[in-house]
N, C-alpha and C positions, 0 to 999 in steps of 0.2 A: 486471349484474355486482353480486354481493353485497358487503357491507362486508368480509367475511373475504377474498374473492377480490381486492378492491382492495388490502388491506394486503399480501398475498402478492405482488401484482404490483409494488407499491412496493419491497418488500424485494428483489426480483429486480433491479430497476433499480439499486438501491444498490450491487450487486456489480460493476457495470460501471465500468471505470477512467476516470472523468471527473470533475474537480474541479467543474466547472459543474454537471453533472448531479447530482453527489453533493449539492451545496448546494441545488439546486432541489428534489431529492426530500426532503431533510431539512426544508426549509420546507413542503413539502406534508404530511409527516408530522406536523410541529408543528401546522399548521392543522387537520388531521384530528383530532388528539387534543383540540384545544381545542373543535371542533365536537361531538365525542362528549361531552365533559365538560359542555358547555353544554346538550346535548340530555338528558343524565341529570338534570341540575339542574333543567331545566324540567319534566321528567316527574315528578320527586319534588315540585316545588312545586304542580303541578296535582293530584297525588294528595292532598296534604294539604288544599289549598283545597276541592276537590270532595268529599272525605270529611267535612269539617266541615260543609259546606253540607247534605249528604245526612243527616248526623246530626241536625242542627237541624230540617230540614224534615220528616224522618220520625220525629221522636220519638215522636209518638203511635202510630206503627206499632210501634215498639219496645216501648212500654208495653203496648199491646193484646196483642201476640203473648206477651210475657212473662206476662201475665194468663191467657191462654188455655192456654198450655203448662203453667203451674203448677196450674191448677184442673182440668184434664181428665186428668192422669195423674201418678202419684208420680214424684218424681226432680227433679233440678236443672233450672233454666230454661236455662241455658247449657250446652252440650256442648263440652268441650275435647279436643283430640286431637293428638298429635305428628305433624307433617307435616315433609316435606323441602323446603327452600327453596333460595335461591341457593348455588350450588357445594356442594350437599349438606348445608348447615347445617340442623339440626333446630330447629323452633320450635313453640310452642303455638298451635293453630289453633281458631278459636271459631265456633260455630254455635248457633242456637236449637235445643234438643233436639227432635228429630222422631220419635225411637224410644223404645220401652219400655226400662226400665233394665237388663233382662237380654238386650238385643240382641247384645252381643258374645258372650255365652255360648252363644246359640242360633245363631250364624253357622256353626259347624262342621257342624251338621245340615242346614244349607241349601245348602251349597257345591255339592251336586249339581245344584241348581236354578239355578246361575249362568247368566245370560243375556248376558253381555258378549261371549261368543263367543272371546275371546282368552285367556281364563284369568288375565289380569294383574290386572285389577280385578274386584271382585265387584258384580254388578248384578242385581236382580230387579224386574220391572215391578210385581209385586203382593207385595211384600215384607211378610210377616205381622208384622214387628217394628215396623213404622211405625204410629204412632198415627193416629187420624182427623184430629186437628188437624195432625199432622206431614205427613200426605199433602197437605193443602191448602197449608201453607207451603212445601213442597218444590216443588209444581207451580208456584207463582209466585215461587220463589227467596227468599221472605222469610226463610227459615232462614239464608241467607247474610249477612243484614245485619250481624251482629256482626263480620264480617271487616273492616268499615270501620275498626274499632280496630286490627286487624292491620296495616292500611295505615298508619295514623298511627303505629304502633310502628316501621315500617319493614321489617316481615317480608314484607309483600305489596305489590302495586301494584294499582291499579284494573284494568289490563289486563296480561295475561300468562298463560303456561301455568299450569293448575291444579296446586296443590301435592299431590304424590302421598304415599302412605303409605311409610314405611320398608320395609316388606315388599314393596311393589310395586317400589320402586328396586332391591331385591336381584335381581329378575328382569330387569332392563333390560339390554339390549345396549349397546355403546359408542355407537351411533348414537342410541338412545333417551335416553342420558344427556345428550345435547346440550341437552334441555329444561331442565336444571338450570343452564345457564349465564346465565340471566337470572332477575330476581326474579319469582316466581310471581304470578298475579293473581286477582281475583274473577271476571272474565270473560275470555274469550279468543276466538280466531277459531272454534274448533270449538263453543263454547258458542252461537254465533250461526249455526251452520251445521247444527245437528241435534241438538246435546247428547248425551243418553244413547243416542240412536238410532244413533249412529256407532260403529263397532267401534274398539278401542284403535288399531290400525294407522293408521286414518284421522286419529284425534285427534293422534297423533304426527306425521303428515305435515303437517297444518294447524299445529301448533306450530312445526315447523321452517320452514314457509313464513313464519309470522309473525316468528320470529327473524331470518331472512335479510333481511326487508324492513321491519322495524319502524320507525316513525315517529310523531311527534306526530299527524300527520294520519290515519294508520292507526289510532291508538288512539282518535281522536275518532270515526272511522267505526264502529269495533267497539262503542263505548259507545252510539252512536246505535241501531246494530241491536240492542243488548241489550234496549232498551225494548220493541219488539214481541215479542221472544222471551220476555220475562218475562210480558207481559200475556196472550199466548196460551198460555203454559205448554207449548208444543209440545216434545216430546222429554225433558221433565222427568219422571224417575222418583222 
């Protein structure tokens, strides 16, 4: 039974005419809320601690990547973009720039080559807008490292559904919008299950599976699985 189903079941019991049962259920609801609050606080604490450790240990990777991006193609080192976060709130999302500066202007002419299959997101396996350095840092997810600062700012978590673009959210069904009910993350269940090789419908299904059964232990397992996914570069476009 998922958390949502448990809450619905408890609410149904509350409607039954019994003072004892009413008090019992009220206590269970209180304990449930305390547990949920503690779980969220623990997740936030781990996000902050692990992000700081990753930034410190990976400082040299930040510097080297910044140098390569700056010296191999014109444009800023950091690419920022508006993404949709928790409950539909917009925030500024950071990545190392992996495309040429005219990438957005060229997108319209490339839409007919979209390989995502679902038409919601735009993906090309051999996107000509990606720089040589960009192709490398994308393959090994180095371009995502600046999102550790998004985690520190509270816009993102280490684990959670990937934050979509506002234009993508406009096409969402009510069912697909459920992925906006939790804080988005740097890595997620579908990122360690095939990444860009998965169709959008499968990504949504895995996000819903994560939301229904999320826990500190599941986050830990996803983080562990992220390591080989990054090192092999499998499914990264």
